[in-house]
N, C-alpha and C positions, 0 to 999 in steps of 0.2 A: 504493499500499500504506499500511498504518498500521503504526508501528512503535514500539516502546516499549524504551529502553535497559535496562530491568531484565528484561523477559519476552521481548523480541524482537519477531518479526512477528506481528502479529494475524491470527488464523485466521477464515475464514467459518464461520460456525456450522452451515451447511448443507452444505459441502464443503471440508474443510481443504485441498484442493489449489487452491483459488479465492481469489482476493483478497476481503476485505471492502470494499474501496474506501478512499478516503483524501480528506481528511485526518480526516474525522469518523467514519472506519471504527471506531475503538474504541467510540465511542458507539453507533454502529449495532448492532454486535456485542452490546453491554451490554443495549441493549433487545430484540434478538432473541432472547437467551439468558435474558430475564427477570430480569435484575440490576437493571434500572431499568425505570421505566413511562413516564418523559419523559426528554428530555436537550435540550441546546442544543449547536450546533455553528457552525462559520462555513463561509461558501461564497465561493469567489473563481471558480472555474471547474467547478463541480460537486461540491465536497467535502461538500454536504449532500445533494445529489440522487443521485449514484451510490451511496453507501452505503446509502441507503434502497432503492433499486431491487435491489441486490445482497444484501441482507439481510432482505428482505421486511417493511419496516416503512415509516413515512410521514416524510416531510420537506417543508419548504417554505422556498424562498429569498424572504423578504419584499421588498416594494417598498423601494428604496434610502431611507435614512432614516426608514423607519417605526419602527425601535427606537432609542431615544435613545442619544446619546454615539457613534454610529457616525461622524456627520459630523466630529466633532473629531478622532477617531483618523484617519480618512481624511485630513484636511487635514495632520496631522503627517507620515503616511507619504507622502503627495502631494508634500510641499515638497521631497523629494529624489528624486523618481521620474519617469520619462517618461510614467508613467500619468497624471500631472497634465494632460495634454492631452484626456484622455477627459472626456466630458461628463457622465458618472455615476461614482459609486464602483464599483469592481470587487468590493470586499469587503462581505459582509454577515453579520450573525448570524441564526440562525434556529432554530426549534424542530424537534424530532424527536420521534416518539411510536410506539406500537403501533397506535393507533386515530386515526382522522381526529377525533374528539371531543377527544381529549386534545390532539391537534396544536394545534386551535383554541384550546383553553382556554390552552395554553403559549404561543401567539402573542399571546393577549390580555394576558396577564400581562406578557410582554417588551415588548408596544407600548405598552400603557396604554389605556385605555378612550377616550381623545380621539383615538387614531389608528386604533383598531380599530372597524369599524361593527358592533358586537355585535347590533344589532337583526336583521340578515340572518341571524346564527348561530343566535340563540335564537328565531327565528320559528317554527321546527319545522313549516315547510310541506312537507307530504310530496310534493304534486304540484305545484310551482311552473309558472306560465305562461311559456313560453319563446316565445310567439308572435312577438314583437317583436324577439327576438334574432337575430344572425346568427354563425355560427362559422366562422372561418378556418382552413382545413386543406390542407396542402400534398400530401396523398395519398401516393403513392409516389416523388415527385420524378422523375417520368418514368421509372420502373423501377429507380431506383437503391436502393431498399429493397424487398425481397421481401415480399409479403403473402400471407396465406391466401386460397384460392380464395374468391370471393364477397365479401370484405370491401370492396373498392373499389366493387363494383356497390351494395352495401347502403349505403355512406356517401354516395353520389351520389343515392339517391333523394330 
């Protein structure tokens, strides 16, 4: 959940009985209710991604180190934490928006042009050629996740 000491628990704009997610749930609700057009948030274990999914907006957890100053903050926090043993930082800042275009533009702003390959975004290729690409997919994890009838068969064609 997302909680504010002045206003209490943040409510999901689509169903007040459900959570908007946390910790970036407030930003996600502000986007979904059109109070903002873009926002940034932080992600450690889904704090950007869950609120986006639960509030019908977009978010992105960038590659660790893509946004400046994160490594310094991580090193200070990690110096007193058992997370120091991890080969990557767990925390990252990332963009949130109502449209994929706004999301990409905010990511470019946060990361800077030197770390964002803007040529791929501004290319405007309507039908890119994915012939030489492969997609890794775990399917339904051996029945662990239910799928609608026909989805698994369609994805394995």
